[in-house]
C-alpha positions in Angstrom: 126.5 12.3 63.9 129.2 9.8 62.9 128.3 6.7 61.0 128.7 3.6 63.2 130.3 0.4 61.9 130.0 -3.2 62.8 133.0 -5.0 64.2 131.6 -8.6 64.4 128.6 -10.8 63.9 128.2 -10.1 60.2 126.2 -12.5 58.1 128.2 -12.9 54.9 127.3 -14.6 51.7 130.5 -16.0 50.1 130.1 -16.5 46.3 133.2 -18.2 44.9 133.7 -21.4 42.8 137.1 -22.2 44.3 136.9 -24.6 47.3 140.2 -23.4 48.8 139.2 -19.8 48.6 135.8 -20.6 50.1 137.4 -22.4 53.1 140.0 -19.6 53.6 137.3 -16.9 53.6 135.0 -18.9 56.0 137.9 -19.4 58.3 138.8 -15.7 58.3 135.2 -14.8 58.9 134.8 -17.3 61.8 137.9 -16.1 63.6 136.6 -12.5 63.3 133.3 -13.4 64.8 131.3 -13.4 61.5 129.1 -16.1 59.9 129.6 -17.2 56.3 127.3 -19.1 53.9 128.9 -20.4 50.8 127.5 -20.8 47.2 129.5 -21.5 44.1 128.0 -19.2 41.4 125.8 -16.2 40.7 122.6 -18.1 40.1 123.0 -19.8 43.5 123.7 -16.4 45.1 120.6 -14.8 43.6 118.5 -17.8 44.9 120.1 -17.5 48.4 119.5 -13.7 48.5 115.8 -14.3 47.5 115.4 -16.4 50.7 117.4 -14.4 53.2 119.2 -11.1 53.8 122.9 -10.9 54.4 124.9 -7.9 55.8 127.6 -8.4 53.0 128.1 -10.4 49.9 131.6 -11.4 48.9 131.3 -11.9 45.2 134.0 -13.4 42.9 134.3 -11.7 39.6 135.1 -14.9 37.5 132.8 -17.9 38.0 131.1 -20.4 35.7 127.4 -20.3 34.8 126.8 -16.7 36.0 129.9 -14.5 36.7 130.2 -11.9 39.4 129.6 -8.9 37.1 126.3 -10.4 35.8 125.3 -11.2 39.4 126.2 -7.7 40.6 124.1 -6.2 37.8 121.1 -8.5 38.7 121.3 -7.6 42.4 121.5 -3.9 41.6 118.5 -4.2 39.2 116.5 -5.9 42.0 117.3 -3.0 44.4 115.4 -0.7 42.1 112.2 -2.6 43.2 113.1 -3.5 46.8 114.7 -0.1 47.6 117.1 -2.0 49.9 120.8 -1.7 49.3 122.9 -4.9 49.5 126.6 -4.3 50.4 128.7 -6.2 47.9 132.5 -6.6 48.0 134.0 -8.0 44.8 136.8 -10.6 44.9 139.2 -11.0 41.9 142.3 -13.0 41.2 143.1 -11.0 38.1 143.8 -7.7 39.8 144.7 -4.9 37.4 145.2 -1.2 37.7 141.8 0.5 37.5 139.8 -2.5 38.8 138.6 -0.6 41.9 137.2 2.2 39.8 135.7 -0.2 37.2 134.0 -2.3 39.9 132.7 0.8 41.8 131.3 2.1 38.5 129.5 -1.3 38.1 128.0 -0.9 41.5 130.4 -2.7 43.9 130.8 -1.2 47.4 134.3 -2.6 47.9 137.0 -4.7 46.4 139.5 -7.3 47.6 142.1 -9.0 45.4 143.2 -12.6 45.6 145.1 -14.2 47.1 142.9 -12.9 49.9 144.8 -10.9 52.6 142.9 -11.4 55.9 143.7 -7.9 57.1 142.4 -6.3 53.8 139.2 -8.4 53.9 138.5 -7.6 57.5 139.1 -3.9 56.8 136.5 -4.0 54.0 134.1 -5.8 56.2 134.6 -3.3 59.0 133.3 -0.6 56.7 129.8 -2.3 56.7 127.3 0.0 58.3 125.3 -1.3 61.3 
């Protein structure tokens, strides 16, 4: 039986400290029929995730206070207790060869480099199971 995928109506937590990137991503999401909630760092993301469930988290790697890698690790630790997997797509402006493998090893489900290419972002979102 083939795995089905969502095309629209995803609830997405956008975790990025850059206002321009936040607005760009929210605009892309809105035009694709998705809904985005924005927070600016990992601590805010963990707090938001404690209050509600999202289909996907778009998580910037480099942020002040609590960076994306620390946040990813904290979310994955929490899953050991909850037994619920949170789909996480990492965002990075410092793309280097080997990033996809490094992020996957750390527990990321996907990866999009900055500047954000709308087609690439939507392709990653389309991989989100329903």
